[in-house]
N, C-alpha and C positions, 0 to 999 in steps of 0.2 A: 769904211767905217769900222772902228775897233769896237769890240764887244768885250765885256769882262770875261775872264777865264771861267769864273764861277757860273755866269749866265750861260755861256756856251755849254759847259759840261752839264748843267741842269737841263737845258734844253734838249740835249742829246739823249739824257736818261728819261726824260718825261717830266711830268709835273713834280715840283719841289714839294708840293703839299701832298703828294701821294704816298700811299702806304709803301713800306719796304716790299711787302709780299707782291704788290702790284707791279713795281718797277724791277724787281729781280734782285738776287743776292749780290751781284757785282755793284749795281747801282746802289744798294743799301749800304755796302761798304764804303763807297765813295761819299754818300750822303753823310754817314757817320763821321768820315774823316774831315768833312767840312764843318761838322758841328763841334768836334773835339780834336783840334789840329795837332795836339802834341801828345798822343797816347803812346805808351811804350809797346815794345814787342809782344809782351804777354797779352795785351788788349787786342792786338792785330790777330792773334790766333783765335780769339773769341769771335771775331768778325769773319774768320774764314779765309785769311790771306797769310801767306809766308814768303820768306826770301826765296828767290829762284836758285840760288846757290847757297852752300853751307861753308861756314869758316871751319877749318880744321880743328880749331880749339873749342868749338861748340857755341861761341858767341855770334853776333851778327857780322857778316863780311864787311870789309872796309869799302867805303865809297872812294874810288879813285879820281872821279870827275862827276860833279853835280850836273843838275839840269839847268841849262842856260838857254831859253828859247830866243830866237831871233826876234828883233823889233818888228820886222815884217816877215810874213810867212815865206817868202822867196829868198830871204837872206840866209847866210850861214849861221849856224848856232849849234847847240848840243841838245837834241830832242829826246833825252833820256838820261840815265845815270850809268856810269861805268862801275861794275862791282868787281872787286878782287876775287879771283879764283885761279886755279891752276889748270893748264891745258890737260884735257881728258877728264876733268871733274864732271860729274852728273849735273844736268840742269833740270830743275823741277818746275812744274806748273805751280805758280803761287796761289791760284784759285781755280775753282772748277770752270770748265768751259768746253768749247769745241775748237779743234785746230783748224784754222782757216787757210793757213799756208804753211808748208814745210818743204823747203827746197833751197835753191841757190839764187842769189841776186848779186850781180857784179862780182861773181867768184867767191861770195861769202855765203855760208849756210845760215838760213834765217827760219825761224818758227814764229808764227803769229797765232795767238789764241783769242777767240771771241768770247767775251764774258758778257753776254747780253748786249748792251748798247755800247760797250767799250771793248778795246782790244789791247792786248799786251804783245810786245815784240821782243825777240831775243837773237842776238847775233854776237860773234860767230858761233854757230852750233852745228854740229853734225847731228841732223834730226834722227830720232828713233821712233817717230810718229808720222802719220800721214794726214792730209787734209781730210776733214770728216770725222777724225777720231775724237771721241768724248774723252776728256781728261778730268781727273779729280785733283784737288789740291794735294800736292805732294807727289804726283805722278811723274816719273821721269819722262822728259820730252826730248832728250839728246845728251850729248856730251860737249863740252867747251872746246873750241878749236882756237887755235892762235889767230892773230891778225888784226884784232881791233885797237888795242892799246899798244903804242910803240915800245914801251919799257918791259911790259910783262903781260901775261894773259889776263884778260878780263872779259866780263860779260856785259854787253851794252843792253840795257833793259829799258824799254819804252812803253808809254801808255798813250793811247790815241782814241779819238772819236771821229766819226765822219769818214767821207771818202772823197778822193780826187782833190778838187780845188777847196772842199769844205773840210779838209782834215785839220784837227786841232790837236796839238801834243800837250800832255800834262806830265808833272813830276810823278813817276811811278811810286815814290815813297809815300804819297798820299794814300795809297792802298794799305800801308802798314801803320798809317797814323803818324808818321815821322816827318811830314811836310804839311803844308797847307796850300789851298788855292788862293792866289793873290788877286784882289780886285784891281782892275784897271779902269782908268776913266773912259767913258763913252766919248766918241768924238771922231 
């Protein structure tokens, strides 16, 4: 049975009618992004989220490959966004949280940060943090390694809820107000 992306995310975060204080800062940012889907980067900073890498020119980094989830969770797809950066660039926590994983998976460095009911993931990264470390928005979590994008270095940034067979992936740009959650038919 398919469920709407919005419904799944709201269920993971708690009651949609709940106050932002009750569901936490990460949930409040996603809740705000669902209400105002096309806010600019300056609004994102007010909600407490930032880009995980910085463009050398000071603007937002380029998106090399967007979010394209598979039709069924077991099929191939792109479960995050690839953000342009140079090998060796620092990678930052886009919001406050606790590092839930920092290590290697299939030969690539990965960092995962829990922000309440949602998690963000970053690869390939040489971690400078450890599982259990608390991070603030803008805290360095490692440096970008080569290996994800074939033509140039890039950071793969993901947003997910749930665990194991219940994992759901979302466009991390929703945290910055640059994307929106798409409703899908039930069925």
